[in-house]
Every structure is written in structure tokens, then in C-alpha cells.
C-alpha positions, -999 to +999 in steps of 0.1 A: +211+509+298+216+485+324+239+455+322+227+423+315+233+391+336+246+366+311+256+338+338+242+305+322+246+317+287+272+290+280+242+265+275+224+290+249+228+276+214+245+308+198+251+310+160+284+316+148+296+350+130+296+328+096+263+316+103+248+353+107+265+368+078+255+339+057+218+345+069+223+383+060+233+374+024+205+352+022+177+374+035+188+409+024+148+422+027+144+408+063+129+433+086+139+436+121+177+445+118+200+453+151+222+483+136+259+476+144+284+503+135+317+495+117+305+462+108+312+445+074+276+440+066+264+467+090+233+445+103+224+414+124+191+397+115+166+394+146+159+360+134+196+348+138+195+355+176+190+323+193+192+334+228+164+355+245+178+352+277+205+376+268+185+403+255+167+411+284+173+442+306+175+469+282+150+495+268+172+507+239+164+494+204+182+500+171+163+502+137+127+490+132+115+461+149+150+453+166+158+433+197+172+453+229+208+456+225+226+441+256+254+452+275+269+416+277+298+415+305+323+398+281+331+369+257+360+350+278+376+350+310+339+360+324+305+340+312+304+338+275+276+354+259+260+349+226+253+385+219+290+393+221+296+362+200+279+379+172+300+410+169+332+410+146+362+427+163+358+460+152+324+474+168+326+456+201+340+485+222+314+506+209+288+487+227+303+485+263+318+450+257+354+445+265+373+426+237+399+399+243+431+386+226+462+365+229+497+379+227+529+357+226+564+366+239+587+344+217+620+344+232+654+322+229+675+311+259+711+313+251+740+293+267+757+324+285+722+327+304+710+357+285+679+359+263+666+371+231+632+379+222+615+376+186+601+407+174+580+413+144+574+442+120+536+450+110+533+451+073+534+487+057+497+477+043+482+472+076+452+490+084+461+500+119+498+508+130+516+497+098+550+494+101+552+491+140+569+467+158+548+437+173+550+407+197+560+372+178+523+363+173+491+386+185+454+382+175+417+384+185+397+360+201+369+354+179+338+334+186+339+295+191+376+297+200+394+292+233+425+310+242+451+285+237+433+274+208+437+310+193+472+311+202+479+279+182+460+291+153+477+324+152+512+309+155+505+289+126+490+318+103+513+349+112+547+332+121+544+295+104+550+282+142+538+244+140+514+235+169+542+209+185+558+243+193+530+268+200+515+244+227+547+243+248+538+284+251+532+289+290+504+315+305+517+347+318+488+363+330+469+394+312+473+430+306+443+454+305+437+489+293+416+512+273+427+533+243+409+563+227+405+572+194+382+592+172+355+563+175+354+563+211+371+548+242+376+510+240+385+484+269+405+454+259+422+425+277+450+406+267+459+371+276+497+370+276+518+338+269+555+332+270+569+309+244+605+297+243+612+291+209+639+267+200+674+283+193+674+262+159+641+274+149+632+308+130+596+321+125+587+329+089+563+351+075+528+334+070+495+356+060+512+386+053+502+406+084+542+404+092+568+417+070+597+405+089+611+389+121+641+402+145+657+384+170+669+408+195+689+408+229+666+419+258+688+453+261+680+462+227+642+456+233+640+476+265+658+506+245+634+503+218+604+505+240+611+537+250+604+551+216+576+554+193+586+520+171+560+495+187+522+492+184+512+503+220+495+474+236+525+452+219+549+473+239+530+468+269+532+431+264+570+432+258+571+455+290+554+429+311+578+402+299+608+425+311+594+432+345+585+394+351+618+384+340+637+409+358+653+429+333+636+460+348+643+468+384+626+491+410+662+503+420+670+513+383+639+523+367+619+553+386+587+543+369+590+508+380+556+510+401+537+530+375+544+503+350+535+475+371+501+494+380+493+505+343+497+473+330+470+456+351+441+481+354+406+470+363+384+476+335 
């Protein structure tokens, strides 16, 4: 299957995920389904796809009367592609499409010059990594949402952080990696932001994905990163913060260069 050049697709009229599922529910017997593993409904109707330019270049088909399955280059950061927009988060990697998210390092600056970091603990009912430690805020970028827009939304939903504070978050680059589980190998890229949280403000549990927040000195964060308590990609984001802020130094960390290289792999 050859990659599809989706440059220019920003101008294509793409349906939203909600529109697609609405069509699925109202046309349950329609022929011409594109099979998508691990999705809520399992299928996306051919007639819901409005951008033929994104469906050229592949000879692979799935299901009776299905359109060719594209290998679009990405959702954000490259040219946005309606094909990727149609996919819920879970199956994106199965189609060779890089998925994107936003992670926020929330920190507090103290009068003595030290800093602390807000750490969230995931609920024990989470489907993935229950009970593990997390960044202050993190979430995938859904179709139709920008990076900063997702950040503001996730801050409000997960940590009850008002938009007036969330919008002060500053971009700090990206981290890229692949992870492997029983379903396959998945490439991901996370947009990283640093948010200086006012000393008098405390995040509170919002949508129930996090059960508690902790304000830890950076030395405690560093020590905990050496163990298994963090969700792996959240550990990478926190590690990146410690490197950029000079908490980790090449002279006292033998694997310093490996950390730096590993956080910014080309996928």
C-alpha cells in the first residue's frame, strides 16, 4: 500500500466523527462499509466520505464495495487529512497513521527559586494504566480541534483549570515514540506545553479520569521517574521537563544523551 499525498486536503469538506456515527445509526443496512478494527461501531459508511482525493493511491479494499484504505500522513502538524479525521483514537495506529495528543507540565515557582510539579493519579477504573501517575493534563487531539484548543478543553475537563489560566501555557516542543502491545506497533507524537500554575491555585478532579492531584518537589518527581509508577509516555513528558529546566545534567546522569535522543525520535 503506497502513501497518499494529502497536501491540499485542508480545503476538503470532511465530515466530523459525530456526523459519521450519526450516518451509521440512521443507515444500518447501507452497503459499502470500510471495516475499522476496534472502533465503537466497527464501520464507516462509504457515502460519509466526502473527499475522493484522499482515497487514491491504494489498491487495498476492506469489505464489499469499500473504498480503498488510505495511508494518510497525519492529522495535525502535517497536512490535515479527512481520512484520519474519521478515525476514533483507538484504531488510528492500526492504519499506519501517527496519532497526536497534548500533554501539559503544570509547575509552581516558589519564592526560594525552587519549583514543584503538579502530578495527577489516574483512576483505578481507567481502561489503560489504571492508578498510574500522569501529567497535570493530557489528551488526544480529536477531529476538528486545534492543539491549543485541545489543551484548554482538557484543562477544564480534567483538572477544572479555567481557560484564563490554561491559555498561558507555553509550547515546549514535542516528544515522539512508538509503543507496542498485543495489537501492534503504534507511532505517537505529543505536543508538550509548560503551564505555570499560580501558587494559590489547586487543580481539582473534573471528569473523573484522575482521582487525585499531588504537588511534588522536582527531586521527588525525578526519583519517582526511575520506577514503574508513571504511565510511560507521561514519564517521558516529565523527563523532558527536567532536562529542559536543568534538573538533570550530563555530568551527573550517565544516560543523559540517550534520554535526549530517545525523546525526539523521527517516526
